SEPAFI-516395 format. One record per residue (C-alpha): residue in one letter; x, y, z. Coordinates in steps of 0.2 Angstrom, whole numbers, always signed. Layout:
A, X, Y, Z
...
END
This chain:
M, +164, +97, +194
I, +178, +96, +208
S, +188, +113, +216
Q, +200, +121, +207
D, +211, +118, +223
A, +210, +100, +223
V, +214, +100, +202
V, +229, +111, +205
D, +234, +98, +219
R, +230, +81, +208
I, +241, +89, +197
G, +256, +92, +209
K, +254, +72, +215
A, +256, +68, +198
L, +272, +79, +192
H, +279, +71, +209
Q, +276, +54, +203
L, +286, +57, +188
A, +298, +66, +193
A, +300, +52, +204
S, +298, +39, +189
R, +314, +33, +182
V, +315, +31, +163
P, +328, +22, +153
Q, +339, +29, +141
E, +331, +38, +124
A, +315, +34, +136
R, +303, +50, +140
K, +293, +55, +155
I, +274, +60, +146
L, +260, +70, +154
F, +244, +68, +148
L, +230, +80, +156
A, +217, +70, +151
R, +199, +75, +159
I, +202, +92, +168
D, +186, +98, +172
A, +192, +113, +181
L, +207, +118, +170
F, +196, +131, +162
I, +202, +140, +177
S, +212, +157, +178
R, +226, +160, +167
V, +236, +164, +184
I, +236, +147, +190
Q, +237, +138, +173
E, +253, +150, +169
S, +258, +144, +187
L, +260, +126, +181
R, +274, +128, +170
E, +290, +126, +182
P, +283, +111, +191
I, +281, +105, +176
L, +296, +108, +170
S, +304, +105, +187
S, +296, +85, +186
G, +307, +83, +171
A, +295, +81, +159
T, +299, +79, +140
L, +283, +80, +133
V, +263, +87, +138
A, +250, +80, +129
T, +232, +87, +134
R, +216, +85, +131
G, +198, +95, +129
D, +193, +111, +121
Y, +208, +121, +113
R, +205, +137, +122
Q, +205, +126, +139
F, +222, +125, +136
D, +228, +139, +130
H, +238, +150, +142
L, +245, +135, +149
R, +250, +129, +133
Q, +258, +146, +127
V, +269, +148, +141
L, +278, +128, +139
P, +291, +128, +127
K, +289, +120, +110
E, +300, +108, +111
K, +291, +100, +127
L, +270, +105, +119
G, +264, +87, +113
P, +246, +84, +105
H, +230, +91, +110
F, +217, +77, +108
H, +198, +80, +106
D, +189, +66, +115
A, +189, +52, +128
Q, +188, +39, +116
S, +206, +46, +105
I, +218, +45, +123
G, +220, +24, +120
D, +226, +28, +101
C, +236, +43, +106
L, +245, +33, +118
R, +249, +18, +104
M, +255, +31, +92
L, +265, +42, +106
H, +275, +27, +115
R, +291, +21, +113
P, +298, +7, +125
G, +304, +10, +143
D, +291, +28, +142
V, +283, +33, +158
I, +267, +41, +153
V, +258, +48, +170
V, +238, +52, +165
V, +229, +64, +175
V, +211, +64, +175
T, +198, +71, +186
K, +183, +62, +181
P, +183, +42, +173
V, +189, +42, +155
A, +183, +30, +143
A, +197, +21, +133
A, +202, +5, +132
V, +221, +6, +137
I, +216, +15, +153
A, +204, +13, +167
P, +207, +27, +183
E, +201, +17, +199
G, +200, +25, +217
D, +200, +41, +223
D, +217, +47, +217
Q, +214, +43, +198
T, +230, +47, +193
L, +238, +34, +178
L, +254, +28, +179
Y, +257, +22, +163
Q, +274, +12, +161
T, +275, +7, +143
A, +288, -6, +146
S, +281, -16, +160
Q, +262, -21, +166
A, +259, -6, +178
E, +242, -7, +183
G, +239, -20, +174
V, +239, -12, +157
E, +245, -22, +143
P, +261, -13, +135
A, +254, -7, +118
S, +264, -16, +102
P, +269, -3, +88
P, +258, -3, +72
S, +265, -13, +59
V, +274, +0, +45
T, +266, -1, +28
E, +272, +8, +11
A, +263, +26, +14
R, +248, +28, +5
P, +249, +44, -6
V, +237, +56, -4
F, +234, +60, -22
A, +230, +47, -36
S, +242, +55, -46
P, +257, +68, -48
A, +246, +79, -60
N, +231, +80, -46
E, +241, +84, -34
R, +250, +99, -43
I, +235, +106, -49
I, +230, +105, -30
R, +245, +113, -24
A, +244, +126, -35
L, +226, +131, -31
F, +234, +129, -13
E, +246, +143, -18
N, +238, +155, -29
Q, +218, +154, -25
R, +218, +149, -6
N, +203, +157, +4
D, +197, +167, +19
F, +182, +165, +26
S, +187, +172, +42
G, +175, +186, +42
S, +159, +178, +36
A, +144, +179, +46
Y, +140, +161, +44
L, +154, +156, +56
R, +141, +163, +70
D, +129, +151, +75
V, +111, +155, +74
I, +101, +147, +89
F, +80, +150, +88
Q, +65, +141, +99
S, +56, +130, +89
P, +38, +135, +89
S, +32, +117, +89
S, +43, +109, +101
G, +49, +126, +111
K, +65, +118, +111
M, +81, +129, +108
I, +89, +121, +88
K, +103, +128, +80
R, +101, +132, +61
S, +109, +121, +48
L, +124, +130, +36
T, +109, +126, +23
Q, +95, +134, +30
R, +102, +151, +35
L, +109, +151, +18
L, +93, +146, +9
L, +82, +159, +19
H, +97, +173, +17
V, +93, +172, -2
A, +74, +171, -2
K, +76, +186, +10
K, +84, +195, -2
R, +73, +189, -18
G, +57, +196, -8
G, +51, +177, -7
S, +45, +169, +10
I, +50, +154, +16
R, +49, +145, +32
A, +54, +128, +41
V, +43, +113, +45
R, +46, +98, +53
A, +37, +85, +41
E, +32, +66, +44
C, +46, +61, +35
N, +58, +66, +48
S, +65, +80, +37
T, +67, +98, +37
I, +57, +104, +22
L, +56, +123, +17
P, +43, +128, +6
Y, +48, +142, -6
R, +33, +152, -12
H, +36, +163, -29
G, +18, +171, -36
E, +7, +153, -40
R, +23, +143, -39
S, +29, +133, -22
A, +45, +123, -22
I, +51, +110, -7
F, +68, +112, -2
H, +78, +98, +7
F, +95, +100, +2
S, +89, +102, -14
P, +71, +106, -24
D, +58, +96, -26
I, +65, +76, -28
S, +57, +67, -42
V, +50, +52, -35
V, +58, +43, -52
C, +76, +50, -47
H, +73, +48, -27
A, +70, +29, -33
I, +84, +25, -42
T, +99, +34, -33
P, +100, +29, -15
N, +100, +11, -23
K, +119, +11, -27
H, +119, -6, -39
L, +103, -1, -45
T, +109, +16, -51
K, +127, +7, -56
A, +118, -7, -68
F, +106, +10, -76
L, +120, +20, -77
E, +130, +5, -86
S, +114, +0, -97
H, +120, +19, -104
D, +139, +15, -107
I, +143, +26, -93
P, +157, +21, -83
T, +156, +10, -65
P, +168, -1, -56
Q, +163, -19, -60
G, +156, -29, -46
G, +138, -35, -39
A, +126, -33, -24
F, +127, -49, -12
E, +117, -55, +3
D, +126, -72, +5
P, +144, -68, +13
N, +149, -85, +5
A, +143, -79, -12
A, +152, -64, -10
K, +167, -70, -4
D, +169, -81, -17
Y, +166, -67, -29
F, +180, -56, -19
L, +193, -73, -21
S, +188, -72, -39
R, +196, -56, -45
T, +212, -49, -47
V, +211, -32, -39
P, +207, -24, -23
Q, +189, -21, -20
V, +180, -10, -10
V, +163, -16, +1
K, +152, -5, +4
P, +132, -5, +9
L, +120, -4, -2
N, +108, +9, +3
A, +119, +19, +16
A, +126, +36, +13
R, +140, +48, +20
S, +153, +33, +17
D, +145, +24, +31
G, +151, +5, +33
V, +162, +8, +15
S, +179, -2, +17
V, +192, +3, +1
R, +209, -8, -5
I, +202, -25, +1
Q, +217, -39, -4
N, +214, -51, +8
E, +200, -63, +17
A, +202, -58, +34
A, +202, -38, +29
F, +188, -45, +18
D, +178, -52, +35
R, +180, -37, +44
A, +173, -25, +29
W, +157, -39, +28
N, +153, -36, +47
K, +156, -17, +46
A, +146, -15, +28
C, +131, -27, +36
Q, +129, -14, +51
F, +120, -4, +37
G, +111, -18, +30
N, +108, -34, +24
K, +114, -29, +6
V, +132, -27, +1
I, +141, -20, -13
V, +160, -28, -18
E, +167, -18, -31
D, +184, -16, -40
F, +193, -1, -32
F, +197, +14, -44
S, +212, +22, -39
G, +208, +40, -41
D, +203, +58, -34
L, +185, +60, -26
V, +174, +73, -36
R, +158, +82, -32
V, +150, +90, -48
I, +135, +97, -44
V, +122, +96, -61
L, +108, +109, -61
A, +93, +110, -75
G, +108, +99, -86
R, +120, +110, -84
V, +138, +106, -74
I, +137, +121, -59
T, +150, +117, -48
A, +165, +104, -45
V, +177, +101, -32
C, +188, +89, -25
R, +185, +80, -8
T, +204, +79, +0
P, +206, +64, +12
A, +215, +73, +31
Y, +233, +77, +27
V, +248, +88, +32
V, +264, +95, +22
G, +278, +96, +33
D, +289, +109, +36
G, +303, +101, +41
V, +302, +107, +61
S, +285, +104, +65
T, +278, +87, +73
V, +262, +78, +64
A, +254, +82, +82
E, +259, +102, +79
L, +252, +100, +59
I, +237, +93, +62
D, +234, +108, +77
T, +238, +120, +66
R, +227, +114, +50
N, +214, +113, +65
E, +215, +130, +69
A, +212, +134, +51
R, +197, +124, +48
L, +190, +135, +64
L, +188, +149, +52
N, +178, +142, +37
P, +158, +138, +40
S, +158, +120, +33
T, +173, +113, +43
K, +173, +124, +60
E, +162, +109, +68
H, +173, +95, +59
P, +192, +95, +66
I, +204, +82, +61
R, +203, +70, +77
H, +216, +59, +83
T, +203, +43, +84
K, +201, +43, +64
L, +218, +44, +58
N, +215, +26, +50
Q, +227, +27, +34
F, +242, +37, +45
K, +241, +23, +60
Q, +239, +9, +47
D, +254, +17, +38
G, +265, +15, +55
G, +266, +34, +58
S, +268, +43, +76
L, +261, +58, +83
L, +279, +65, +86
D, +288, +61, +67
I, +295, +77, +60
P, +289, +76, +42
P, +303, +85, +30
A, +298, +102, +19
G, +285, +100, +6
Q, +281, +78, +12
S, +263, +75, +11
V, +255, +64, +24
R, +240, +56, +24
L, +228, +52, +39
T, +212, +45, +33
S, +206, +35, +22
E, +190, +40, +15
P, +191, +59, +10
L, +177, +67, +21
V, +175, +85, +28
S, +169, +77, +44
N, +184, +67, +46
G, +195, +81, +42
G, +196, +80, +23
E, +194, +98, +14
I, +186, +104, +0
V, +193, +111, -16
S, +185, +121, -31
I, +194, +111, -46
L, +178, +116, -60
E, +190, +125, -73
Q, +203, +111, -71
L, +193, +98, -77
H, +194, +93, -94
P, +177, +98, -106
S, +172, +78, -107
I, +171, +75, -88
L, +158, +88, -87
E, +150, +84, -103
L, +150, +64, -95
S, +141, +73, -81
E, +128, +83, -90
K, +124, +64, -100
I, +121, +58, -81
A, +107, +72, -80
R, +99, +69, -95
V, +97, +50, -95
I, +89, +49, -75
P, +72, +54, -76
G, +65, +70, -66
A, +86, +74, -62
G, +84, +93, -58
I, +99, +94, -46
L, +112, +79, -46
G, +126, +77, -33
L, +140, +66, -45
D, +154, +57, -37
L, +168, +52, -46
L, +184, +44, -46
V, +197, +54, -57
A, +213, +48, -59
D, +218, +64, -66
F, +207, +78, -69
S, +215, +88, -84
A, +215, +71, -96
A, +198, +63, -105
A, +183, +55, -99
S, +188, +37, -103
R, +185, +23, -92
H, +203, +21, -88
N, +203, +39, -80
V, +184, +42, -74
C, +174, +31, -64
V, +156, +36, -57
L, +154, +30, -40
E, +137, +37, -31
V, +123, +48, -40
N, +115, +59, -27
S, +98, +67, -28
S, +98, +80, -13
P, +117, +84, -11
V, +123, +96, +2
L, +120, +112, -5
T, +136, +120, +4
T, +149, +109, -1
S, +156, +120, -16
L, +150, +136, -6
F, +166, +137, +8
P, +179, +129, -2
V, +196, +128, +5
A, +207, +135, -9
G, +200, +139, -28
P, +186, +151, -32
P, +168, +146, -21
A, +154, +143, -32
S, +145, +160, -25
G, +132, +160, -38
F, +125, +144, -33
I, +111, +147, -22
D, +104, +161, -31
A, +105, +152, -48
L, +96, +136, -39
F, +83, +151, -37
D, +81, +155, -52
F, +80, +137, -57
V, +64, +135, -45
D, +57, +153, -52
A, +57, +147, -70
G, +50, +130, -65
L, +64, +123, -75
Y, +62, +107, -66
E, +51, +93, -72
T, +41, +94, -56
A, +38, +111, -57
R, +25, +108, -73
S, +28, +126, -77
R, +13, +124, -90
P, -1, +139, -86
P, -14, +132, -77
E, -30, +127, -85
E, -47, +131, -77
P, -54, +115, -65
F, -65, +103, -78
V, -73, +87, -77
R, -67, +76, -96
P, -72, +58, -90
A, -56, +47, -99
R, -65, +36, -115
P, -74, +20, -109
C, -66, +3, -110
D, -77, -12, -110
F, -73, -27, -101
G, -77, -44, -102
E, -88, -52, -89
E, -73, -59, -80
G, -64, -42, -80
E, -53, -45, -95
E, -48, -35, -108
S, -37, -38, -123
G, -32, -56, -114
M, -26, -48, -96
A, -31, -59, -82
A, -21, -50, -69
C, -23, -28, -64
D, -11, -17, -56
T, -7, +0, -64
V, +9, -4, -68
T, +1, -17, -78
L, -10, -4, -87
L, +1, +10, -91
T, +12, -3, -99
Q, -2, -9, -110
A, -6, +10, -113
A, +12, +13, -120
R, +10, -1, -130
S, -6, +4, -140
R, +3, +23, -141
E, +18, +15, -149
L, +30, +21, -133
S, +47, +14, -130
I, +50, +6, -113
E, +65, +4, -104
T, +62, -7, -88
V, +77, +1, -76
D, +68, -15, -63
A, +49, -19, -57
R, +45, -2, -50
V, +54, +7, -62
Q, +49, +11, -82
I, +54, +24, -93
F, +43, +28, -108
L, +52, +36, -123
T, +47, +44, -140
P, +60, +54, -150
E, +53, +69, -141
R, +54, +65, -121
R, +59, +52, -110
I, +49, +51, -96
G, +50, +39, -80
F, +38, +31, -71
F, +40, +22, -52
K, +24, +11, -46
G, +15, +24, -58
M, +18, +39, -53
P, +29, +49, -67
S, +44, +57, -65
S, +36, +75, -64
T, +30, +70, -45
R, +38, +74, -31
S, +45, +63, -18
L, +39, +72, -6
A, +20, +70, -14
Y, +24, +52, -11
Q, +30, +51, +5
A, +13, +60, +11
S, +2, +48, +4
G, +8, +35, +14
N, +3, +45, +29
P, -17, +49, +32
A, -14, +61, +48
W, +1, +69, +36
I, -13, +70, +24
K, -23, +76, +35
R, -14, +92, +39
L, -8, +95, +21
L, -29, +96, +16
R, -32, +108, +30
E, -17, +119, +28
G, -23, +119, +8
G, -41, +124, +14
V, -49, +108, +12
P, -62, +103, +24
T, -57, +85, +32
P, -66, +78, +45
E, -57, +78, +63
G, -48, +61, +68
R, -32, +53, +71
L, -20, +36, +65
F, -18, +25, +77
P, -9, +8, +77
I, -16, -8, +76
D, -13, -12, +94
A, -21, +5, +101
L, -39, -1, +105
E, -39, +8, +122
E, -28, +23, +118
A, -41, +26, +101
W, -58, +23, +113
K, -51, +36, +124
F, -50, +48, +110
A, -66, +42, +102
E, -76, +48, +119
A, -66, +66, +120
L, -73, +69, +101
R, -91, +70, +110
R, -98, +65, +92
P, -102, +50, +83
V, -84, +42, +75
M, -83, +30, +58
L, -67, +19, +59
R, -58, +15, +41
P, -40, +10, +35
T, -27, +21, +30
V, -30, +15, +13
I, -47, +11, +6
S, -49, -4, -5
K, -60, -15, -14
A, -62, -28, +2
F, -70, -15, +14
G, -73, +3, +17
V, -78, +14, +31
S, -87, +6, +47
L, -106, +14, +53
P, -108, +29, +64
L, -99, +20, +83
V, -107, +30, +100
S, -104, +12, +109
R, -90, +6, +117
D, -95, -13, +112
H, -100, -8, +93
F, -82, +2, +94
S, -73, -13, +97
V, -84, -25, +86
A, -77, -13, +73
W, -60, -12, +79
K, -60, -32, +80
R, -64, -30, +59
M, -49, -19, +55
I, -39, -33, +65
D, -47, -48, +54
Q, -43, -38, +38
G, -25, -34, +40
V, -22, -18, +43
N, -10, -9, +51
G, -18, +6, +57
V, -34, +13, +59
M, -39, +32, +57
V, -54, +36, +69
E, -62, +52, +63
E, -80, +61, +68
Y, -93, +52, +57
C, -99, +61, +42
R, -116, +57, +34
G, -115, +55, +16
R, -110, +43, +3
L, -90, +39, -1
H, -85, +44, -18
G, -65, +41, -27
L, -61, +55, -39
L, -46, +54, -50
V, -41, +71, -54
I, -27, +74, -68
G, -19, +91, -71
D, -32, +100, -68
G, -48, +90, -73
V, -54, +76, -68
R, -55, +62, -76
A, -64, +49, -67
A, -76, +46, -53
T, -83, +31, -44
Q, -97, +28, -30
W, -95, +15, -16
T, -107, +5, -11
F, -105, -8, +3
D, -117, -22, +13
A, -126, -20, +29
E, -112, -24, +37
Q, -99, -13, +29
T, -88, -28, +26
E, -89, -29, +8
G, -86, -13, -6
C, -89, -12, -24
A, -86, +4, -33
Q, -97, +10, -48
D, -91, +20, -60
V, -101, +39, -59
S, -88, +49, -72
E, -101, +55, -82
R, -113, +63, -68
V, -99, +74, -59
H, -103, +91, -56
P, -92, +103, -60
G, -89, +111, -45
F, -80, +96, -38
A, -67, +99, -51
R, -60, +115, -40
I, -61, +105, -26
A, -49, +88, -34
V, -36, +101, -41
Q, -36, +111, -22
V, -34, +92, -16
R, -20, +88, -27
K, -10, +104, -25
A, -11, +104, -7
I, -5, +86, -6
Y, +12, +96, -14
D, +4, +94, -32
P, +8, +79, -38
T, +4, +75, -58
H, -12, +67, -55
A, -22, +61, -38
G, -35, +50, -31
L, -46, +56, -17
D, -57, +51, -6
L, -74, +61, -5
I, -88, +60, +8
A, -103, +68, +0
E, -123, +67, -3
S, -121, +63, -22
L, -108, +70, -36
E, -120, +76, -46
I, -128, +90, -34
A, -117, +107, -35
P, -104, +104, -18
D, -111, +122, -12
A, -129, +113, -11
Q, -124, +101, -1
F, -112, +92, +16
W, -94, +88, +9
T, -79, +81, +16
V, -63, +76, +9
I, -57, +60, +21
G, -40, +55, +12
A, -29, +58, -4
T, -13, +50, -12
A, -3, +54, -27
N, -1, +37, -29
P, -18, +33, -33
D, -24, +16, -40
L, -29, +15, -56
C, -36, +0, -57
R, -50, +8, -47
Y, -56, +19, -60
Q, -52, +8, -76
I, -59, -11, -70
P, -74, -4, -57
G, -85, -17, -48
A, -99, -10, -58
G, -101, +0, -74
R, -89, +5, -89
G, -72, +8, -85
R, -64, +22, -90
D, -46, +21, -98
V, -36, +33, -86
A, -20, +24, -89
G, -21, +31, -108
A, -27, +48, -102
L, -13, +48, -91
L, +1, +45, -104
D, -10, +56, -117
A, -9, +73, -104
L, +10, +67, -104
F, +15, +61, -121
P, +1, +74, -131
E, +11, +70, -148
R, +4, +53, -146
S, -12, +55, -138
G, -27, +40, -143
E, -40, +51, -133
T, -54, +55, -140
E, -68, +59, -127
A, -81, +54, -119
END
């Protein structure tokens, strides 16, 4: 950082240069203080710059940096000379293009290099004269943007009248909110200072008020998990409670969601998903209405382009979307205002309109001044204070040919951005009471048809808030299974959803959502599923191949359940009484978090230990980390065993390893088996067993036998020999891994027939997505109809089970 005196001297040289510059009639002299590191100096020095600036003949003074950095200077300058204020260096190039007129002279003063396409200050002085009428300093003169018809802020006059009425009559004041103050705390794990998010603070506040306990955990899924414990129940918050594995499988995939909703007669934009750019362009050219191009699985409107009408624009939009994935959706543009509806427990609880960034003229102020006024107000709202309207984001304003120095007539709305995002300067207006009842009914229908939908954030385009939910008036854009909770709590206008977080906790405490499974727990039990006999080739009823989905589908048909196939991974089984979805064999009552944890042995090991379940000390290593793994094994000072992340019929665990040579041989065997990760853990003497637990009961068990080299394994059914004491352990494991509906666990013990208290035992793995074939078609012994047992637990009215 240079000294304050040097800063003042540099500004003085710039003002002298500006005073000496000649400009044509009607042109202007513009002083741009672009990056002045020391201009937070005393008020006296800032105010002393007033007269030199006026003497230089400066027509306009623009600034860049923190608002407060220029407070004193901007207060003493005449209002007519105050130009726009910019927030970051990347904005300067765009700003110069919007500010300039032919013949203008702009002097840019910097104390550090500025990252902008149209200026590149060099040398010790770093004062740049920007002459728009020539190529001074090698800068190309910026051509003014082509003027197009300005895009209206709202889709219809009816919507604009509703929003303006709310601004006039129900504008909110959050200037006294405690949530305007940041909360910084030290992470207990990393020791780093972290700012607590607004969502976390809201959840913590309500949990403490209700007498619950809540703690933040940084889990392996790269999300902040907030477990809320109330009595015997436990709910997992991400942005919302307990996302169902089925709901989470459907909603992130925009194309799958669209097809699913259309199959239930819910209006969505017409279009398709493409990987081939030529096929996508052919489809685009076949349409007669403007198109939207967006990534298949991106979030927060990343990579989205709207109102695409020509090939050049399509090519740009395609390249933009491809930055977020190789599958891109091309669909019809629907003219409407974006409404976010939150549905909780099947009922609409709040609805807001997301407006784009815009300003309303007063007949006196420039667009730049109106933006500054709007930004000052945004600082007083907890949800917008960190998201000012940035001049780099004014894409719609630039496209419409606007200038920051334009003075809009009183009452005229000027749209600044194309997308209605709070992060780009957009605003939230609460409109629940203004929406037509049929729009609310449509939203609740969506929650009914998506299995496991406890809480949903629906993005609807609505042409007229007060009109019925016809296909011409409402279009469903997206369904979010993890909506941001703060969206409706701090609206700029309209009633805040002040009771939303409490309603969320009521929802959790009452066990209303499917993943809570609020039925009273049973005493853990062992009840083997009914036997099922297979032929010599491992076939039953002509089944030549086995996987969990196939077994469940066959069991559903035998129980005369209706089947709705969403895609290869997702099916919905139905009766007149209920509909339950399945994702890869996991029912919608299983939490997405349980599935995520199941794919991470280190995470599972931590959860088991936190749940009081004994598990060997160990670590997971990638297959190319042999040396690091051996160092860990040496540090244990005990024999170790190697096992793949998932134990299958092909291979199991290695013999106790005590030497580097034996360790290397076992490691190479893992490489030959094609595994990606290897668990290195202390060796535990005993036999390997598998248990399948559904609800509070053990329904099947196997015992593994291996050949002398531990390269080939065979599972034998031992369900009839399980000691009742292992039921308690199995249920304890299931609950420890986020309480899935059913779970599989791998356990080492001398024998399952001996009481756990009378022998050594330890759990080496668990999963919320067990392979049912392992128990239904074991390598030896009679299989168990575990697929049927799972469906009987979920559809008791169709139960075909008889106890063994």
